[in-house]
Each structure stands twice: as C-alpha cells, then as structure tokens.
C-alpha positions, 0 to 999 in steps of 0.5 A: 871217960877221957879223964879216966883214959888219961890217968890210965895212960899215965900209969902205962907210960910209967910202967913202960919207962920201968920206974916202979915208984912213978908207976905206983904214984900214978896208979894211986892217982888213977884208982879213985878216978876209975872207981868214980867212973864205976859209981857214975855208971860210965864203966862197969864195976867188974871192968874197973876191977879188972883194969886195976888188977892188971895194972897192979900186976904189971907194976908188981912185975917191974 
C-alpha cells in the first residue's frame, strides 16, 4: 500500500507542477503498481479503476 501511495503521489505532484509529459510518465509507472495492488487483494478492482480514471482525466485537462 505504501508503494502504491508513493507512485500516486508522484503523479499528483507532476500534475500540480503542470508538466504534462512528466505527469504522463509517472502515470505510466503508477498504472501497473495499482493493478498489482488490485490483483493481490490490497485494493478493490473498482477502486483502482476509479483512481486511474480520475488521474488520467486530470492529466488530460493539463
């Protein structure tokens, strides 16, 4: 869970700086980590999907 939070924080900090390229790279790195959390039962599959969708929408809005 700590590892997942770290990856999500990297994406969010990149979004806050307004760097779309950096945010997209961080998002690509975070995606498999979140999905791994869902497959291991740490997070629910729908929770992961929701988080990814919201992060993706924020990146697109940059």
